[in-house]
N, C-alpha and C positions, 0 to 999 in steps of 0.2 A: 397444708398437708398434715394429717394426723400423726401423733407421736407413735413410734413403734413400741412393741412390747419390751419390757425391761430385759428379758432374756436375750432377745434379738439384738438390742443395743449393746449388751455385754459382749456378745460375739463380734459386733462391729468394732469394738475396741481392739480386736486382734487383727483386723483387716490391714492397718498400717504396717504392722510387723511382718505379716505374711507377704504382703505386696512388695514391701521394700526388699525382703530376702529374695523373692522371685525375680524382681527387676534387677537387683544387684547381680544375681547369677546370670541372667540373660545378658546384661550389659558387659559383664566381665568376659563372657564367652565371645561376644561380638567384638570386643576391643582387643582381647589378648589371646583368644583361642586360635590354634593352628588351623582349624577347619571352620573358621568364622563364616557366617552367611554373608550374602551381598549387603550393601548398604541399604537397599530398598527393603529387604526382608528384615534386617536389624531394626530399621526405623518403624516398620509396620508392627513388628512384634512388640517393641517397646511401647508404641502408642496404644496397642490393644491392652497391654498390662496396666498402663496408667489410667486410661479411660474406663476399663472394666472394673478396676479396684475402686475408682471414684463412684461409679454407678452403684456398685454393691454397697459401698459405705452409705451413700445417700439413701438408698432404699431401706437399709437396715436401721439407720438412726432415726429418720423422720424428723419432722418439726424444723424449726428455724436453725437449730444447731447443725443439721445435716448439710446445709449450704456451705457454711464456713468450714466445717470439718472436712467436707469433700474438697474444698479449695485448698486447705492446708495440706491435705493428703496428696493432691496432684502436684502442688509445688514442692513438697518434700520428696516425692518420687522423682521429679525432674532434677532436684539437687543431688539425689542418690546417683542418677546417671552421670551428672557432671563430675561428682567425686570419683566415680569409677573410671571415667574417661581420663581424668587428670592423673590417677594412680597408674593406669595401665597403658596409656597412649605412648609414653616415652620410657619404655622399659629398659633400654640399654644406655650405658654411660661410657663416654670415651674421653680420654685426656688428649686434647688437641693443641697443636702449636698455632699461634696466630701469625700468619704470614704478612698480612696487611690489614689496615683499618681505613676504610673509605667513608667520608662524610657525604651525605646527600641532604640537601636542603629541599624541603617540600613546603609549599604554601597552599592555602585554601583561598578560593575566590568567593567573594560575597561578604555581605555585611554581618557582623556579629560572630563570624566563624573564627576559630583559632588562627593565630598568625603563623608565622614561619616556624617550622619544626625541623630539627636535625635528626636524621636516622643514621646510625652507625652500622656499616656493613663490615663484619669481621670475616676476612678470607682465611679459611682454616686448612691445616694439614693434619688430618686425622688418620688413625690406623684404618686401613681398608678403603680409604678415599671418601667415606661418607661419615658425617656431614661435611660439606665443603665450604659452607658459609653460615653465618649466624647474624641476624639483624636485631638491633635493639635500639631503644631510645637513648641509651647512654653508652659511653665507651666502657667496655668490660675489661679489656686489656690492651696494652700497646703491642705493636708489632714485635715479635720475638718472645712474647709471653705465652703462658699456657693457661687454658681454661678447661673445665670439665663440662661437657655438653651432653645433655640427655636427649635421646633421639629414638625414633621408631624405625626399626630395621626394615619395615615394609613401606616406609615413606608415606604413611597416611596423614601425618601431621608434621608441621615444620619443627625443626630442632629448637631447643631452648636451653638456657643456662641451667645447670643442675640445681634443683631446689626452687626454681622460679615458679613452677606450676604445682603448688602443694594442694593435695586434696582435702586438707584439714578444714578449711573455711567452708567449703561446700558440704563436707560431711557433717560438720557441726550444725549448719543451717538445716540440713535434712533431718537430723535427730530432733532438733527443736520443733520443727513443723510437724513431724510424724507424731511426736509426743503430744503436742497440742491437739492433733486430730484424735488420738486415742483418748485423751482426757475429755474432749467434747462428747465422744460416744459414750464414755462411762459415766459422765456427769448426770445424765438423766436417770441412769440405773441407780446411782447412789441416792438421788433425791427420792426415787420411787420406793426404795427399801427403808428409808428413814421414817 
């Protein structure tokens, strides 16, 4: 594939920023908006943004850098959605009393699979009655204790211990991949002007 003109590649360096901002806005509305679209519409809209931005980037950059740059861009955009989901999915926090803790042993059948695993089911008494339970791989609190639980009032995702699903790791990964994508687009432009 022939190299794109330097001016076009320079504009391609802006594609990751514009695409990430658009996708963040879309995902935030889909996850936290009061009038959010259905899951099918949300997924289709997000897919169009990710694929469309990658195709525009690929067409603008040209050359071998366009393949890796478009891949970094797509992965960075997917991490942007993940960070948005983790930030918005469990927007409410409740202080809940632990009524009971039940241990469940699970095992996997087959060779080479993990052995027995214990899952702790914490039965909760929360203001408003929800969430009523929290499961984890470890005992979070004993019966009679209190824990802070992050939850989605619309019940789209299961509750989690407050702070357990931090968006920072996904957000940092998104920034790194989007920056690499922008640098790859701009690298040819710098070489052409030198």
